[in-house]
N, C-alpha and C positions, 0 to 999 in steps of 0.2 A: 554703897551709897545708893539709895532708890531716889527716883526722879519724878515721883507722881505725887500731886496735889490732889487732896479727897476733899471735894467740895459738898458737905452733907446739910439737907434743910430736912423739916420734918417729912417731907413727902419726896424725897428724892434724894439720890447720890450721882455725882460726875465725878470721874478721874479725869484731870486735867494734867499735861505733862508741864512741869515746873517751867522749863525753858520756853513756853509759850506765854506765861504771864508776861505783862509789859509792865503793870501796874494793880495795885489795891487801893482802893476808897473805904472811908467809913464814914457812916452817917446814922447818928446813934450808936446801936451796936450793931446796924446793917452793913456788913462787907458787900463790896461788888468787887469782884474779880474780872479786870480786863484783862483779856487773852487776845492772841491773834484769830482764834474761832468762834469770839463773840464775848459776851459778859454774861456772868456767873453770880449769885448771890447766896449769902448764908450769913447766920449770926454768928458774932464774934468779936473780938479786938483786935487792933492793930498789932500792941504789944504782943500776943499770943501769935499772930502771924508772922512776925518779924524773928520772933525766936526760932520758928520753923524754917522761915527761909534765909535768913542774915546767911548761912553760910553758901547759900547758892548766889549770892551777890545783888541781894536786894538792901536797900538803905532807905530810913525813913527821910522824907524831906520836907515834911510839915505833919501838924497835928492828926491830919487827916489823908496823908498819903505814904505809901510806900512804894518804891519803883525798882524795877531791875535795872542794874547798872549796864546790862550788855544792852538793854533796849533805848538807853539814850543815846541820840544824835548829837544834842550839843547844849550848852548850857551859856545862856546869854542873862547877866545882871541877876535876877531872882527869878528865872523863869528855866524849865528845863523843857526842851522840846525831843519828845519822843521819835521812834523810828516810825512811827504810825502818824506822826505830825500833832499827837496831843499836845497842849501845852499845859505844864504843871508850875503851880508857883513854889519856890521854895521858901519856907519861912527863915527869917533872918537867923534863928536861932540854929537852924541846920545847914546853912548856907556854905561854911566853912569845911564843914563834914563832908558834905556832898561834892563838892569840887574836888575835894583831895582823892575821895575815893573813886571819882570818875575818871580823874587823871592818872590814877595807879592803874584802874581797869585797862584804860585806854593803851596803857604802857605793855600789857599781856600781848 
């Protein structure tokens, strides 16, 4: 199982270690990958990225965000607090699934 994530644009290619990714956001089709080492951008969809990353412990928490379960510090009401202190809103449709996955991840 490889642990590298390729972030490719028209003018550059970056290789990112999957376990360095905290979360990914989308606006239109512009993805922003937030990592331990900074942010990277590329064109794509969250659905496609989630298919690639779900087996590495990523979960969708809203229409515009997927997060790494291992990078979640806590969940309060409808907000995820990440290890880097970022706050991410959980939409109502994803709340129970995210809380259940985080609870299971925490037991490991």
